[in-house]
Chimera marker file (.cmm) of the C-alpha trace (Angstrom):
<marker_set name="trace">
<marker id="1" x="131.540" y="-46.195" z="20.465" r="1" g="1" b="0" radius="0.5"/>
<marker id="2" x="134.754" y="-44.162" z="20.428" r="1" g="1" b="0" radius="0.5"/>
<marker id="3" x="134.468" y="-43.318" z="24.254" r="1" g="1" b="0" radius="0.5"/>
<marker id="4" x="134.009" y="-46.849" z="25.327" r="1" g="1" b="0" radius="0.5"/>
<marker id="5" x="137.241" y="-48.062" z="23.034" r="1" g="1" b="0" radius="0.5"/>
<marker id="6" x="139.050" y="-44.678" z="24.454" r="1" g="1" b="0" radius="0.5"/>
<marker id="7" x="138.144" y="-45.786" z="28.017" r="1" g="1" b="0" radius="0.5"/>
<marker id="8" x="139.454" y="-49.518" z="27.742" r="1" g="1" b="0" radius="0.5"/>
<marker id="9" x="142.653" y="-48.227" z="26.286" r="1" g="1" b="0" radius="0.5"/>
<marker id="10" x="143.259" y="-46.023" z="28.794" r="1" g="1" b="0" radius="0.5"/>
<marker id="11" x="142.368" y="-48.576" z="31.768" r="1" g="1" b="0" radius="0.5"/>
<marker id="12" x="144.510" y="-51.551" z="30.090" r="1" g="1" b="0" radius="0.5"/>
<marker id="13" x="147.613" y="-48.626" z="30.192" r="1" g="1" b="0" radius="0.5"/>
<marker id="14" x="146.747" y="-47.562" z="33.526" r="1" g="1" b="0" radius="0.5"/>
<marker id="15" x="146.458" y="-51.187" z="34.600" r="1" g="1" b="0" radius="0.5"/>
<marker id="16" x="149.690" y="-52.239" z="33.448" r="1" g="1" b="0" radius="0.5"/>
<marker id="17" x="151.578" y="-49.034" z="34.619" r="1" g="1" b="0" radius="0.5"/>
<marker id="18" x="150.341" y="-48.698" z="38.275" r="1" g="1" b="0" radius="0.5"/>
<marker id="19" x="151.553" y="-51.869" z="39.109" r="1" g="1" b="0" radius="0.5"/>
<marker id="20" x="155.017" y="-51.320" z="39.587" r="1" g="1" b="0" radius="0.5"/>
<marker id="21" x="154.202" y="-48.092" z="40.951" r="1" g="1" b="0" radius="0.5"/>
<marker id="22" x="152.221" y="-49.157" z="43.714" r="1" g="1" b="0" radius="0.5"/>
<marker id="23" x="154.399" y="-52.244" z="44.570" r="1" g="1" b="0" radius="0.5"/>
<marker id="24" x="157.245" y="-49.460" z="44.934" r="1" g="1" b="0" radius="0.5"/>
<marker id="25" x="155.536" y="-47.579" z="46.884" r="1" g="1" b="0" radius="0.5"/>
<marker id="26" x="154.379" y="-50.284" z="49.266" r="1" g="1" b="0" radius="0.5"/>
<marker id="27" x="158.392" y="-51.271" z="50.109" r="1" g="1" b="0" radius="0.5"/>
<marker id="28" x="158.799" y="-54.148" z="47.005" r="1" g="1" b="0" radius="0.5"/>
<marker id="29" x="161.844" y="-52.357" z="44.997" r="1" g="1" b="0" radius="0.5"/>
<marker id="30" x="164.326" y="-54.191" z="43.208" r="1" g="1" b="0" radius="0.5"/>
<marker id="31" x="166.936" y="-53.850" z="45.610" r="1" g="1" b="0" radius="0.5"/>
<marker id="32" x="164.669" y="-55.579" z="48.315" r="1" g="1" b="0" radius="0.5"/>
<marker id="33" x="162.255" y="-54.747" z="50.710" r="1" g="1" b="0" radius="0.5"/>
<marker id="34" x="162.641" y="-51.487" z="51.836" r="1" g="1" b="0" radius="0.5"/>
<marker id="35" x="162.800" y="-50.986" z="55.674" r="1" g="1" b="0" radius="0.5"/>
<marker id="36" x="160.019" y="-49.594" z="57.701" r="1" g="1" b="0" radius="0.5"/>
<marker id="37" x="157.603" y="-49.912" z="54.889" r="1" g="1" b="0" radius="0.5"/>
<marker id="38" x="154.046" y="-51.705" z="54.245" r="1" g="1" b="0" radius="0.5"/>
<marker id="39" x="156.377" y="-54.967" z="52.877" r="1" g="1" b="0" radius="0.5"/>
<marker id="40" x="158.579" y="-54.900" z="55.677" r="1" g="1" b="0" radius="0.5"/>
<marker id="41" x="155.524" y="-55.693" z="57.782" r="1" g="1" b="0" radius="0.5"/>
<marker id="42" x="154.218" y="-57.741" z="55.741" r="1" g="1" b="0" radius="0.5"/>
<marker id="43" x="157.344" y="-59.820" z="55.621" r="1" g="1" b="0" radius="0.5"/>
<marker id="44" x="157.928" y="-59.666" z="59.195" r="1" g="1" b="0" radius="0.5"/>
<marker id="45" x="154.054" y="-61.224" z="59.868" r="1" g="1" b="0" radius="0.5"/>
<marker id="46" x="154.647" y="-63.839" z="57.295" r="1" g="1" b="0" radius="0.5"/>
<marker id="47" x="157.863" y="-64.952" z="58.842" r="1" g="1" b="0" radius="0.5"/>
<marker id="48" x="156.615" y="-65.363" z="62.315" r="1" g="1" b="0" radius="0.5"/>
<marker id="49" x="153.721" y="-66.965" z="61.066" r="1" g="1" b="0" radius="0.5"/>
<marker id="50" x="155.609" y="-69.113" z="59.000" r="1" g="1" b="0" radius="0.5"/>
<marker id="51" x="158.411" y="-70.144" z="62.143" r="1" g="1" b="0" radius="0.5"/>
<marker id="52" x="161.429" y="-67.685" z="60.969" r="1" g="1" b="0" radius="0.5"/>
<marker id="53" x="161.293" y="-67.602" z="57.064" r="1" g="1" b="0" radius="0.5"/>
<marker id="54" x="158.985" y="-66.377" z="54.228" r="1" g="1" b="0" radius="0.5"/>
<marker id="55" x="157.516" y="-69.418" z="52.394" r="1" g="1" b="0" radius="0.5"/>
<marker id="56" x="158.241" y="-69.462" z="48.477" r="1" g="1" b="0" radius="0.5"/>
<marker id="57" x="155.008" y="-68.831" z="46.643" r="1" g="1" b="0" radius="0.5"/>
<marker id="58" x="153.586" y="-66.889" z="49.343" r="1" g="1" b="0" radius="0.5"/>
<marker id="59" x="152.074" y="-63.676" z="48.679" r="1" g="1" b="0" radius="0.5"/>
<marker id="60" x="154.838" y="-61.408" z="49.773" r="1" g="1" b="0" radius="0.5"/>
<marker id="61" x="157.377" y="-63.523" z="48.119" r="1" g="1" b="0" radius="0.5"/>
<marker id="62" x="155.611" y="-63.127" z="45.089" r="1" g="1" b="0" radius="0.5"/>
<marker id="63" x="155.018" y="-59.604" z="45.446" r="1" g="1" b="0" radius="0.5"/>
<marker id="64" x="159.040" y="-59.028" z="46.007" r="1" g="1" b="0" radius="0.5"/>
<marker id="65" x="160.002" y="-61.045" z="42.786" r="1" g="1" b="0" radius="0.5"/>
<marker id="66" x="157.158" y="-58.684" z="40.616" r="1" g="1" b="0" radius="0.5"/>
<marker id="67" x="158.756" y="-55.690" z="42.294" r="1" g="1" b="0" radius="0.5"/>
<marker id="68" x="162.328" y="-56.878" z="41.545" r="1" g="1" b="0" radius="0.5"/>
<marker id="69" x="161.648" y="-58.096" z="38.144" r="1" g="1" b="0" radius="0.5"/>
<marker id="70" x="158.423" y="-56.665" z="36.922" r="1" g="1" b="0" radius="0.5"/>
<marker id="71" x="155.673" y="-58.998" z="35.545" r="1" g="1" b="0" radius="0.5"/>
<marker id="72" x="156.231" y="-61.297" z="32.836" r="1" g="1" b="0" radius="0.5"/>
<marker id="73" x="154.669" y="-60.557" z="29.226" r="1" g="1" b="0" radius="0.5"/>
<marker id="74" x="151.727" y="-62.901" z="29.822" r="1" g="1" b="0" radius="0.5"/>
<marker id="75" x="150.931" y="-61.169" z="33.309" r="1" g="1" b="0" radius="0.5"/>
<marker id="76" x="150.826" y="-57.705" z="31.501" r="1" g="1" b="0" radius="0.5"/>
<marker id="77" x="148.466" y="-59.377" z="28.797" r="1" g="1" b="0" radius="0.5"/>
<marker id="78" x="145.871" y="-60.638" z="31.532" r="1" g="1" b="0" radius="0.5"/>
<marker id="79" x="146.416" y="-57.311" z="33.851" r="1" g="1" b="0" radius="0.5"/>
<marker id="80" x="146.180" y="-55.186" z="30.559" r="1" g="1" b="0" radius="0.5"/>
<marker id="81" x="142.785" y="-56.885" z="29.426" r="1" g="1" b="0" radius="0.5"/>
<marker id="82" x="141.104" y="-56.954" z="33.109" r="1" g="1" b="0" radius="0.5"/>
<marker id="83" x="141.877" y="-53.427" z="33.041" r="1" g="1" b="0" radius="0.5"/>
<marker id="84" x="140.562" y="-52.565" z="29.352" r="1" g="1" b="0" radius="0.5"/>
<marker id="85" x="137.482" y="-54.489" z="30.475" r="1" g="1" b="0" radius="0.5"/>
<marker id="86" x="137.235" y="-52.599" z="33.460" r="1" g="1" b="0" radius="0.5"/>
<marker id="87" x="137.562" y="-49.373" z="31.581" r="1" g="1" b="0" radius="0.5"/>
<marker id="88" x="135.112" y="-50.322" z="29.055" r="1" g="1" b="0" radius="0.5"/>
<marker id="89" x="133.118" y="-51.086" z="31.722" r="1" g="1" b="0" radius="0.5"/>
<marker id="90" x="133.178" y="-47.449" z="33.403" r="1" g="1" b="0" radius="0.5"/>
<marker id="91" x="133.259" y="-45.617" z="29.873" r="1" g="1" b="0" radius="0.5"/>
<marker id="92" x="130.331" y="-47.096" z="28.967" r="1" g="1" b="0" radius="0.5"/>
<marker id="93" x="128.101" y="-46.783" z="31.994" r="1" g="1" b="0" radius="0.5"/>
<marker id="94" x="125.614" y="-43.894" z="31.321" r="1" g="1" b="0" radius="0.5"/>
<marker id="95" x="125.133" y="-40.873" z="33.658" r="1" g="1" b="0" radius="0.5"/>
<marker id="96" x="123.092" y="-41.064" z="36.652" r="1" g="1" b="0" radius="0.5"/>
<marker id="97" x="119.217" y="-39.543" z="35.932" r="1" g="1" b="0" radius="0.5"/>
<marker id="98" x="118.472" y="-36.195" z="37.186" r="1" g="1" b="0" radius="0.5"/>
<marker id="99" x="116.402" y="-35.783" z="39.993" r="1" g="1" b="0" radius="0.5"/>
<marker id="100" x="113.533" y="-34.028" z="38.526" r="1" g="1" b="0" radius="0.5"/>
<marker id="101" x="110.958" y="-36.179" z="37.270" r="1" g="1" b="0" radius="0.5"/>
<marker id="102" x="110.903" y="-36.584" z="33.616" r="1" g="1" b="0" radius="0.5"/>
<marker id="103" x="108.247" y="-34.450" z="31.788" r="1" g="1" b="0" radius="0.5"/>
<marker id="104" x="108.867" y="-31.417" z="34.085" r="1" g="1" b="0" radius="0.5"/>
<marker id="105" x="106.666" y="-30.042" z="37.233" r="1" g="1" b="0" radius="0.5"/>
<marker id="106" x="103.598" y="-31.544" z="37.965" r="1" g="1" b="0" radius="0.5"/>
<marker id="107" x="100.098" y="-29.973" z="36.916" r="1" g="1" b="0" radius="0.5"/>
<marker id="108" x="98.007" y="-28.320" z="40.141" r="1" g="1" b="0" radius="0.5"/>
<marker id="109" x="96.389" y="-30.861" z="41.449" r="1" g="1" b="0" radius="0.5"/>
<marker id="110" x="98.790" y="-34.223" z="40.484" r="1" g="1" b="0" radius="0.5"/>
<marker id="111" x="101.043" y="-33.580" z="43.459" r="1" g="1" b="0" radius="0.5"/>
<marker id="112" x="100.995" y="-36.252" z="46.087" r="1" g="1" b="0" radius="0.5"/>
<marker id="113" x="98.825" y="-35.611" z="49.076" r="1" g="1" b="0" radius="0.5"/>
<marker id="114" x="97.680" y="-32.295" z="48.128" r="1" g="1" b="0" radius="0.5"/>
<marker id="115" x="93.792" y="-33.657" z="48.205" r="1" g="1" b="0" radius="0.5"/>
<marker id="116" x="94.727" y="-35.543" z="51.176" r="1" g="1" b="0" radius="0.5"/>
<marker id="117" x="92.605" y="-33.863" z="54.162" r="1" g="1" b="0" radius="0.5"/>
<marker id="118" x="94.845" y="-33.142" z="57.252" r="1" g="1" b="0" radius="0.5"/>
<marker id="119" x="93.651" y="-34.280" z="60.614" r="1" g="1" b="0" radius="0.5"/>
<marker id="120" x="94.747" y="-32.343" z="63.415" r="1" g="1" b="0" radius="0.5"/>
<marker id="121" x="96.234" y="-34.420" z="66.397" r="1" g="1" b="0" radius="0.5"/>
<marker id="122" x="93.967" y="-34.012" z="69.505" r="1" g="1" b="0" radius="0.5"/>
<marker id="123" x="94.846" y="-31.250" z="72.352" r="1" g="1" b="0" radius="0.5"/>
<marker id="124" x="96.424" y="-32.742" z="75.567" r="1" g="1" b="0" radius="0.5"/>
<marker id="125" x="95.594" y="-30.962" z="78.579" r="1" g="1" b="0" radius="0.5"/>
<marker id="126" x="98.479" y="-29.391" z="79.652" r="1" g="1" b="0" radius="0.5"/>
<marker id="127" x="99.562" y="-29.961" z="84.008" r="1" g="1" b="0" radius="0.5"/>
<marker id="128" x="99.173" y="-26.187" z="84.898" r="1" g="1" b="0" radius="0.5"/>
<marker id="129" x="95.774" y="-26.214" z="83.847" r="1" g="1" b="0" radius="0.5"/>
<marker id="130" x="93.246" y="-26.498" z="87.134" r="1" g="1" b="0" radius="0.5"/>
<marker id="131" x="90.828" y="-29.393" z="86.418" r="1" g="1" b="0" radius="0.5"/>
<marker id="132" x="86.917" y="-28.413" z="87.974" r="1" g="1" b="0" radius="0.5"/>
<marker id="133" x="85.115" y="-30.850" z="89.549" r="1" g="1" b="0" radius="0.5"/>
<link id1="1" id2="2" r="1" g="1" b="0" radius="0.2"/>
<link id1="2" id2="3" r="1" g="1" b="0" radius="0.2"/>
<link id1="3" id2="4" r="1" g="1" b="0" radius="0.2"/>
<link id1="4" id2="5" r="1" g="1" b="0" radius="0.2"/>
<link id1="5" id2="6" r="1" g="1" b="0" radius="0.2"/>
<link id1="6" id2="7" r="1" g="1" b="0" radius="0.2"/>
<link id1="7" id2="8" r="1" g="1" b="0" radius="0.2"/>
<link id1="8" id2="9" r="1" g="1" b="0" radius="0.2"/>
<link id1="9" id2="10" r="1" g="1" b="0" radius="0.2"/>
<link id1="10" id2="11" r="1" g="1" b="0" radius="0.2"/>
<link id1="11" id2="12" r="1" g="1" b="0" radius="0.2"/>
<link id1="12" id2="13" r="1" g="1" b="0" radius="0.2"/>
<link id1="13" id2="14" r="1" g="1" b="0" radius="0.2"/>
<link id1="14" id2="15" r="1" g="1" b="0" radius="0.2"/>
<link id1="15" id2="16" r="1" g="1" b="0" radius="0.2"/>
<link id1="16" id2="17" r="1" g="1" b="0" radius="0.2"/>
<link id1="17" id2="18" r="1" g="1" b="0" radius="0.2"/>
<link id1="18" id2="19" r="1" g="1" b="0" radius="0.2"/>
<link id1="19" id2="20" r="1" g="1" b="0" radius="0.2"/>
<link id1="20" id2="21" r="1" g="1" b="0" radius="0.2"/>
<link id1="21" id2="22" r="1" g="1" b="0" radius="0.2"/>
<link id1="22" id2="23" r="1" g="1" b="0" radius="0.2"/>
<link id1="23" id2="24" r="1" g="1" b="0" radius="0.2"/>
<link id1="24" id2="25" r="1" g="1" b="0" radius="0.2"/>
<link id1="25" id2="26" r="1" g="1" b="0" radius="0.2"/>
<link id1="26" id2="27" r="1" g="1" b="0" radius="0.2"/>
<link id1="27" id2="28" r="1" g="1" b="0" radius="0.2"/>
<link id1="28" id2="29" r="1" g="1" b="0" radius="0.2"/>
<link id1="29" id2="30" r="1" g="1" b="0" radius="0.2"/>
<link id1="30" id2="31" r="1" g="1" b="0" radius="0.2"/>
<link id1="31" id2="32" r="1" g="1" b="0" radius="0.2"/>
<link id1="32" id2="33" r="1" g="1" b="0" radius="0.2"/>
<link id1="33" id2="34" r="1" g="1" b="0" radius="0.2"/>
<link id1="34" id2="35" r="1" g="1" b="0" radius="0.2"/>
<link id1="35" id2="36" r="1" g="1" b="0" radius="0.2"/>
<link id1="36" id2="37" r="1" g="1" b="0" radius="0.2"/>
<link id1="37" id2="38" r="1" g="1" b="0" radius="0.2"/>
<link id1="38" id2="39" r="1" g="1" b="0" radius="0.2"/>
<link id1="39" id2="40" r="1" g="1" b="0" radius="0.2"/>
<link id1="40" id2="41" r="1" g="1" b="0" radius="0.2"/>
<link id1="41" id2="42" r="1" g="1" b="0" radius="0.2"/>
<link id1="42" id2="43" r="1" g="1" b="0" radius="0.2"/>
<link id1="43" id2="44" r="1" g="1" b="0" radius="0.2"/>
<link id1="44" id2="45" r="1" g="1" b="0" radius="0.2"/>
<link id1="45" id2="46" r="1" g="1" b="0" radius="0.2"/>
<link id1="46" id2="47" r="1" g="1" b="0" radius="0.2"/>
<link id1="47" id2="48" r="1" g="1" b="0" radius="0.2"/>
<link id1="48" id2="49" r="1" g="1" b="0" radius="0.2"/>
<link id1="49" id2="50" r="1" g="1" b="0" radius="0.2"/>
<link id1="50" id2="51" r="1" g="1" b="0" radius="0.2"/>
<link id1="51" id2="52" r="1" g="1" b="0" radius="0.2"/>
<link id1="52" id2="53" r="1" g="1" b="0" radius="0.2"/>
<link id1="53" id2="54" r="1" g="1" b="0" radius="0.2"/>
<link id1="54" id2="55" r="1" g="1" b="0" radius="0.2"/>
<link id1="55" id2="56" r="1" g="1" b="0" radius="0.2"/>
<link id1="56" id2="57" r="1" g="1" b="0" radius="0.2"/>
<link id1="57" id2="58" r="1" g="1" b="0" radius="0.2"/>
<link id1="58" id2="59" r="1" g="1" b="0" radius="0.2"/>
<link id1="59" id2="60" r="1" g="1" b="0" radius="0.2"/>
<link id1="60" id2="61" r="1" g="1" b="0" radius="0.2"/>
<link id1="61" id2="62" r="1" g="1" b="0" radius="0.2"/>
<link id1="62" id2="63" r="1" g="1" b="0" radius="0.2"/>
<link id1="63" id2="64" r="1" g="1" b="0" radius="0.2"/>
<link id1="64" id2="65" r="1" g="1" b="0" radius="0.2"/>
<link id1="65" id2="66" r="1" g="1" b="0" radius="0.2"/>
<link id1="66" id2="67" r="1" g="1" b="0" radius="0.2"/>
<link id1="67" id2="68" r="1" g="1" b="0" radius="0.2"/>
<link id1="68" id2="69" r="1" g="1" b="0" radius="0.2"/>
<link id1="69" id2="70" r="1" g="1" b="0" radius="0.2"/>
<link id1="70" id2="71" r="1" g="1" b="0" radius="0.2"/>
<link id1="71" id2="72" r="1" g="1" b="0" radius="0.2"/>
<link id1="72" id2="73" r="1" g="1" b="0" radius="0.2"/>
<link id1="73" id2="74" r="1" g="1" b="0" radius="0.2"/>
<link id1="74" id2="75" r="1" g="1" b="0" radius="0.2"/>
<link id1="75" id2="76" r="1" g="1" b="0" radius="0.2"/>
<link id1="76" id2="77" r="1" g="1" b="0" radius="0.2"/>
<link id1="77" id2="78" r="1" g="1" b="0" radius="0.2"/>
<link id1="78" id2="79" r="1" g="1" b="0" radius="0.2"/>
<link id1="79" id2="80" r="1" g="1" b="0" radius="0.2"/>
<link id1="80" id2="81" r="1" g="1" b="0" radius="0.2"/>
<link id1="81" id2="82" r="1" g="1" b="0" radius="0.2"/>
<link id1="82" id2="83" r="1" g="1" b="0" radius="0.2"/>
<link id1="83" id2="84" r="1" g="1" b="0" radius="0.2"/>
<link id1="84" id2="85" r="1" g="1" b="0" radius="0.2"/>
<link id1="85" id2="86" r="1" g="1" b="0" radius="0.2"/>
<link id1="86" id2="87" r="1" g="1" b="0" radius="0.2"/>
<link id1="87" id2="88" r="1" g="1" b="0" radius="0.2"/>
<link id1="88" id2="89" r="1" g="1" b="0" radius="0.2"/>
<link id1="89" id2="90" r="1" g="1" b="0" radius="0.2"/>
<link id1="90" id2="91" r="1" g="1" b="0" radius="0.2"/>
<link id1="91" id2="92" r="1" g="1" b="0" radius="0.2"/>
<link id1="92" id2="93" r="1" g="1" b="0" radius="0.2"/>
<link id1="93" id2="94" r="1" g="1" b="0" radius="0.2"/>
<link id1="94" id2="95" r="1" g="1" b="0" radius="0.2"/>
<link id1="95" id2="96" r="1" g="1" b="0" radius="0.2"/>
<link id1="96" id2="97" r="1" g="1" b="0" radius="0.2"/>
<link id1="97" id2="98" r="1" g="1" b="0" radius="0.2"/>
<link id1="98" id2="99" r="1" g="1" b="0" radius="0.2"/>
<link id1="99" id2="100" r="1" g="1" b="0" radius="0.2"/>
<link id1="100" id2="101" r="1" g="1" b="0" radius="0.2"/>
<link id1="101" id2="102" r="1" g="1" b="0" radius="0.2"/>
<link id1="102" id2="103" r="1" g="1" b="0" radius="0.2"/>
<link id1="103" id2="104" r="1" g="1" b="0" radius="0.2"/>
<link id1="104" id2="105" r="1" g="1" b="0" radius="0.2"/>
<link id1="105" id2="106" r="1" g="1" b="0" radius="0.2"/>
<link id1="106" id2="107" r="1" g="1" b="0" radius="0.2"/>
<link id1="107" id2="108" r="1" g="1" b="0" radius="0.2"/>
<link id1="108" id2="109" r="1" g="1" b="0" radius="0.2"/>
<link id1="109" id2="110" r="1" g="1" b="0" radius="0.2"/>
<link id1="110" id2="111" r="1" g="1" b="0" radius="0.2"/>
<link id1="111" id2="112" r="1" g="1" b="0" radius="0.2"/>
<link id1="112" id2="113" r="1" g="1" b="0" radius="0.2"/>
<link id1="113" id2="114" r="1" g="1" b="0" radius="0.2"/>
<link id1="114" id2="115" r="1" g="1" b="0" radius="0.2"/>
<link id1="115" id2="116" r="1" g="1" b="0" radius="0.2"/>
<link id1="116" id2="117" r="1" g="1" b="0" radius="0.2"/>
<link id1="117" id2="118" r="1" g="1" b="0" radius="0.2"/>
<link id1="118" id2="119" r="1" g="1" b="0" radius="0.2"/>
<link id1="119" id2="120" r="1" g="1" b="0" radius="0.2"/>
<link id1="120" id2="121" r="1" g="1" b="0" radius="0.2"/>
<link id1="121" id2="122" r="1" g="1" b="0" radius="0.2"/>
<link id1="122" id2="123" r="1" g="1" b="0" radius="0.2"/>
<link id1="123" id2="124" r="1" g="1" b="0" radius="0.2"/>
<link id1="124" id2="125" r="1" g="1" b="0" radius="0.2"/>
<link id1="125" id2="126" r="1" g="1" b="0" radius="0.2"/>
<link id1="126" id2="127" r="1" g="1" b="0" radius="0.2"/>
<link id1="127" id2="128" r="1" g="1" b="0" radius="0.2"/>
<link id1="128" id2="129" r="1" g="1" b="0" radius="0.2"/>
<link id1="129" id2="130" r="1" g="1" b="0" radius="0.2"/>
<link id1="130" id2="131" r="1" g="1" b="0" radius="0.2"/>
<link id1="131" id2="132" r="1" g="1" b="0" radius="0.2"/>
<link id1="132" id2="133" r="1" g="1" b="0" radius="0.2"/>
</marker_set>
């Protein structure tokens, strides 16, 4: 239970703290869109698709607003809640079972296919053999 709570706290903090870092790395900065960045390419594509301007409320406009001013308190709460839920989900995940069967190795005679008779495939004649008439 404590492990899940710690994972939830870490997930929430990570989600809230990562947004400004990721947006800055993409080129959405407080000083505007950074030249030759992913944000600049997104802005160019949005402007070309929109007849020369970036529409208010579009993804590029919203991301630039967040990059410049940060997220609102309610957005941070929502983002932290989602990050906490995701962290708790991952923190509560059980480890994958091992590949060995439960109960250890099988007893002799329990191996699958052990008592199945093996049939030898028929031998085909080779082309170099001479056939007698």
